[in-house]
N, C-alpha and C positions, 0 to 999 in steps of 0.2 A: 584458738579453738582446736581441739584435738581432731586429728584426721580419723574418719571412720575406718574401722578395720574391715578389709575385704574378706568375705566368706567364700571359700572355694568349694564348689559342689561338683564332683565328678559324676557324669551321667553315663550309665552303661548303655551303649547302643549296639551291643553284640547280637541282639535278636532282631534287628531291623531287616534282616534278609528273609525272614519268614513271610508268610502270607496272611491276609485277612486282618481283622481288627487290631489285636495287640501290636503286630508288626507295623501296621500303618500308623498307629499312634506314635511308635518309637521313631519311624521314618520321619514323621513330622517334626519331632524334637531334634533329630539328627540334622535336618536341613537348616536349622537356625543356629546350630552350635558352631563355634563358641558364642556365648551370649552373656552380656552384662546388664544387670538391672540394679539400680541403687548400689548397695554394697555386696551384691551377690554376683559371683563369677562362675558361670556354668561352662564346663569343658567336657568334651566327649571322650570316651574310652571304650575300646573293644575288648579290653582284658583287665577286668577287675577281679583280683583274687586275694583272699585274706593274707596269704603268705608273702605277698609283695607290696601290700598297701599300708602297712603299719605306719601311722603318723604322717602319711603323705598329704592328706586332705582333711578338711574340716568335716565334710559329709560325703557319703556315697549314695547317689540316687539310682536305684536299680528298678526301673519300671516293670520289667517282666522277669522276675527271679526264677531261674530254672535250675538252680543248684539244689543238691540234696541235703539231708540233715547233717551229714558228715562235714560238708563244707560250711554250713551255717555254724556248726559247733566250733569250727576253726576260728570264725569271727569272735566267738565267745572266748576262746582260749587266748587270743592275742589282745583281748579286752578292747576290741574295736567295734563290737556290735552296736554300741550306742551311737555310732556314726551313720548307721544304715537307715535309709528311707526306702522301704519296700513297697512295690505296687505302683499304680493301681491294678496292674495285671498280676495279682498275687492270689487273693481269695475273693469270692468263693469259686471253687471249681464247678459246683452246681448250686444254683441259687436256693433251691427248695430243701436240700438236705444238708446245707451248711450248719454246723461244722461236721464234716465227714471224719469220723474217728479213724478211718483206714488211711487217711492222708496226713502225713506227719505235720505239715504246716498248719492244718486245720485243727488237728488234735492238740497241738502245742500253741495254738494261736494266742491265748491270754498271756502265756509266758513270753512269747516272742514280742508281743505288743509292749510289754514292760521293759524288755531288754534293748529294743532298737530305738533310734531317734523318733521314728514314726512309721505309720502305715498310710500310704497315699490312697485316697479314694476319690471318686469323681463327683460325689454329691452328698448332701446331708442325708438323703434317703438311704444311700448305701451305708454310710457311717452308722446311722441309727439301727439299720437292720443287723449289721455285723456285731455291733456292741450289745444289742439285746439278746442275740442268739448265743453270745459267748459270755454274758454277764460282765461286760467290761464297760458299762456306762460310766463308771467312775474314772475312766481313762480317756474321755472324749478328746482331751487335749493332745493325745498321741496320734489321733487320726488327722492327717493332713489333706484337706480338701483342695484338689486341683482339677480344673476343668479338662474334659476330653478336648481334642483339637484336631484340626486338619489345616494344611496350608493351601489346599486346592483353590485356585483362582482362575476360572475359565477365561479364555481370551474373548469369547463371544457369548453373551447371554441372550438367548432368544426372547423376544418380547412376549409377554404373557398372552396376548391376543392371538399370536401366531403359533402357539403350542397346541398340538392336535390331540394330546392325551389329557383328559380332565383329572384323572386320579391314578397315581402310582400306588399300588397296594403291596407294601413290603411285609413279608411274612417271615417270622423267626420263632421257631418252637424248640429251642434248645433245652430249656429247663421245665417248661410246662407245655403240654400239648393242647393248644386251643384251635387246632386245625378245623374242627367241626364248626366252631364259631366263625372262623375265617372263611369257610365255604359259604356259610349263610350270609355273611356281610358282603362277600364278593358278588353273590347272586343278586342281592338287593340292589347294588349299584349297577350290575351288569344288565339288570332288567329295567333300569331307569334310562333317562335320556343322556346319562354321562358315559363317556368312554373310559374304561378302566383297564389297566394293565397290571399283571402280577409280577412281582420280583421276589424270589425266594432266597433266603440266606444260604450262602454256600453253593449256589447254582447259577452264577452269572459271571460274566467277564467284566473287566474294567471298562472296555469299550461299550458293552451293552448298558452298563450303569450310566455312563456319561451320556449316551444317546437318549435314554429314557429320562434322565434328570433334566436335560435341556429341552425336552419336548413335553414335560408334564407340568401342569399347573399346581396340583396339590399332591401331597403324599400322606397316606395313612400308614403310620409306623406301628405295625401290629406285632410286637415282640414281647416275649415272656421268658425271662426278664433281662433287661440290659443294664449294665453298669456305666457304659460310656457311649455306645452307639456311634462309632466312628463312621460307619456306612451312612447313617442318617445325616451326619454333619457334612459329609462329602456331597450329598444330594442337596442339602440346604444351601450350600454355597453356589448352586446353580440358580438360586432364586425361586425354589419350590416352597410353597406354603405347607407347613406340617401340622398333622393331627397326631396326638399321642395320648395314651393313658398314663404315661409317666411324666409327671409335672416338670421334673428337672430337664426333660428333653425339649421342652418348649422354651427356647432361649430368649425370645422377644415376643411381646404381645402383638406386634405388627406382622410377624412372620410365622406365627404358629398359634394353635388353639388346643387347650387341654380338654380332653374328653375322657373322664374316668369311666364312663359307661362302656368304653371299648374293652374293659377288663371283666365285664360280666361273664359268668360261666355258662349262661344259656342264651337267652334271646338277645339278638343284636339290633332289633328294630329301633330301639330308642337311640342307640349310638348312630345308626343310619340317619334318622330324622335330624338329629343335632348337627351332624356333619353336613348334610344336604342344605340345611338352613344357613349354616356359616358359609358354605361355598357360594350360595346365591348372594349373600351380603358382600363378601369379598369381591366376587366377580362384578357386581354392579358398581363398585367403587372405582372401576377402571385402574386396577393395580398395575404397578410397575415392577416387573420381575427383576430388573436391574437394581432397583432400590432394595428389594428383598435380599438379593444376593450380596450387596454391599454391607447391609446390616449384619447378615449372618457371617460373612467373611471376617468382619471386624471382631465379632464375638468369638468366633471359632479359631482364630489364628493361634499358632503354638507359642508365640511369645507370651500370651496370656497364661498359659499353663505354668511356665517357669516363673512368671510374675507372681502367680498364686503361691507357688512353693516358696519363693523368696519371702513373701509376706508372712508365711507360716513359720519361717525359721528365724525371723528377726525378733 
């Protein structure tokens, strides 16, 4: 029987020193590299440049491409662009106005998609959105779906019953401003019997997040829109039960609940009622936060991201 050929994928980890979402995703990948799965061999690199990489590897996975159009054209010139896997931190720069014709990679997105091995995305939702907005639905096979990830594994998970915060309200209004709906929703819970704490994107420390995550029972992830939501995954790994209007962010039915009503443009009362009812159901079942954490950690670990990519390349 012929021996399976090993596919080498060089992973760019040069942007792992930045802060927030994309960098945390790449840090998670960096932490497990080098990594082998089936016949895929993933190795890290801090210096991937077209003029030095010709014919050195089967593929180059660049999760957060920050090169300009001139560098990309160099990959074309050396006929190695078809080895590139770009993203998931590639496009869109802004969810609602994609493709932005003033940004070269969005203006040229259909051409880039044809030229490279693939564009990595975090979900079918993102793939479908990008393909429809750029008329590339005939190239769905070029989109490589790989899950977002985190390796956070807290040493001590506080029991559900000992957590003194009922709801952690995470607000993120990068692309669409739903802050007025956020205020209404916060006030509804704040005026109820539930204790609610707010956490705003870009305005918290790692220490604050860890404290709130280990002391909260539930999280309402109020974000417009997210492609990966690494921050949510970090909090999920503390055993927090999640509510979101993005279905792909509910990773397991036992640890989260999909609430499309959270995306309503006006009244939040229906979302409030649905969440309150689910909170009572979950609470009455004597939930185990440690069990929630284990389920989430197993799904969110970064080995799974590379496994997904390997499956997409075979």
